[in-house]
N, C-alpha and C positions, 0 to 999 in steps of 0.2 A: 504494499499499500504505500503510494507516494504521498507525502504530507506537505501542503503549502502552509508556512507559518507567516501570520500577518500580525501586525501591531494593533490595527483597529479596522474594524468592517461594520456596515449597517447590520448585516445578517449573513452568517456563513452559509446557511441554508439557500438563501436567495441568489447569493454569489456563486456557489457551487452549481446551482440550477442553470444559471447563465452560461457558465463554462461548458456544462454538458450539452445545452442546447445549441450553443455556437459551434461544437465540436473542436473547442481549443484544447480539451483534455479528454482522456478516456479513462473509463473506471477500470481498476479500483484506484481512486483518488480521494484525499481528505484535505479539508480546509480547517485549520486551528487558528483562532484569534485570541489575542490577550484581552481586548474589549470588544464588546458588540453593541452597538447603539440602537438596534431595532430588531432584537431577536425575535423568532416566532416560536410560541408555545402551543400547548393543546387548544383546540377549538379556536384557533387563530388568536389567541391572546398573545400579548407582548411578553417577552421573558426578561425580567429586569437585569441589566448588566451591570456587574461590579468587578472592578479589575482584580485579576488573580484567580477568578473562578474559570470553569471549563466551558469554552464555546466551541463546538465541534460539529462538522458536517462531513459525511463520507458517502461516496457513491460505489455501488456494487451492481455488476450486471445480474440480471434474473437467472441466468444460466449458472451462476456461481453460488446460488442458495441451495440449501439441502433440499433434496427432492421430496421430502415429506413436510416440508414448511408451507402452511397455507399462507398466502401473501397478506391476508388481512390480519395475521397474528405476528407479523414481522417485527412490530414494536415491542411485543413481549419477549420474542426470541433474542433480539440484540440488546434489549435492556438488561434481561435476565444474565446474558454472558457477561456483561460488564459487572453486574452485581456480584456474580461469582468471583471475580478478579479482586473486587473490594473487600468481600467477605474473607478471602485467603489471605489479605494484607491486615485483617484484624477488625474490619468495620462490621457494624450491626445493621447496615443498610438492608432494606427489603423493598420489594415492587408492589406498588398498589395497583390492581387491575385498571388499565392495562398497561400503562407506561410511566408510572410516576416513581421515583425514587424516594424513599422514606427513611427517616431516622425516628423511631418510636411513632408519635402522631403528627410529625412535621414533615412537610414536602421539602426536599433538598435539591430536586431537579426532575428532568423528565427526557423522554425519547419521542420522537415523532418521525414518521416515514411517509414519503411521497414518491410518485412514480413521474419519471420523465422518460417517456419512450419504454425502452426495455431496460432501463436503469432504475434501480431503487436508490432514492436519496434518503439517508438518515441523519437527523439533526439530534444532537445530545447536548444538554445544558446541565451543569452541576454546580452547586455551591461548595467551592473547596475552601475558601478562606473566609468570605463573608456572606451574610444573607439579609435580605429585607425584612422588615417587621412582618411576623406571622409565619415565617419560613425558618428553617434551620440549615446548618451547613454540615459537611461530612464529618464524621467523629473521629478520623484518622487524618494523618498527613501523608499526602502522596506526591510523587513526582509526575507531573502531567505526561512528559515525553515517554518516561519509562513504563507507566501504566498503560499508555496508548499503544506502545510497542508490544505490550503483552496481549492487549486486547485484540489488535489486527492479527496477531499471529493465531489466536484462538478462532477468529473468524475464517481464517484460512483453512483451518482444519475441517471446516464443513461439519461441525458437530451435528447430529441429527436433532430434529424438533423432539422426537421421542425422549431423547436423552435430557434435553433442556426441560421438557414439560414434566418429566417424572420428579425433578427436584422442585420446579415452580408449584406443582400441585401440592406439595407437602406444606408450603408456605402459604397457600391461598387463604386459609383460614384466618389470617391476620386482617383480611379485608372486612371482616363482619361488621366492624364499627365504623365503616366509611361508605361512601357513595360514589357513583360515577355519573356522567351525562350521556345520554343517547338522544341526538336531535333536540338539544337544549332541554330534555326532561330529566330531572334528577332521579336517579335510581339507587335505593339503598342496596348495599351488596351482602346485607346480612342473610337474606333468603334466596340468592341466585345460586344456580348449580353451574359449575364449571366444566366444560366439555373437553374432549381429548384434543380438539383442534384449536384450543384457546378462546373459543367464544364462551358465552354465558346464556343461560336460560333463566329469562325473568318473566314470570306469569305466562308460562307456555310460549314465549316468544325468543327466539335465538338472536343474540346481538354480538356482532363482531367489533373488534377495535376498528376505527376508521382514522387513526391518527398516524 
């Protein structure tokens, strides 16, 4: 994975999309910035930028994804692989369905995924050093470049969705005191049923992550 390091950008996600669309670069490719002035979060919300935190977007061709991964659950897959690395470093981080990084009951970051042709573009924001009011930061100190090196190496291994899901499923009960949104409707996660493809069943309706 080639990584472009920037001092400041409006949005690593938007910038990477432009590079892919104009065919200036080819996947696999990543953009990492020290500061992001107009980051994109879940449901098109902005992600508050504070220097020293992690602002990353990376592109990967669909052909390079595990064959058993349903595209709608890509945000779960890529966020959980990153969670595993942080856990191995000593963090107590967990993933709230479908794409949010949490320490206890506070959000510290998130993962979003978008398609640009046959390329999946993933955006990752994480509070490493500071956090705005109401949020938290990672509970360990990490070197951004080193942890990303390990992360992309894991991605290159094409770990199956089945392997990732088997671990994610064990952690899912932590969601019971939280909620998610689907088409701007607030859904409590207490009574939903997690499915093997990463979707949830709520009142008989199947819901996939659309982030």
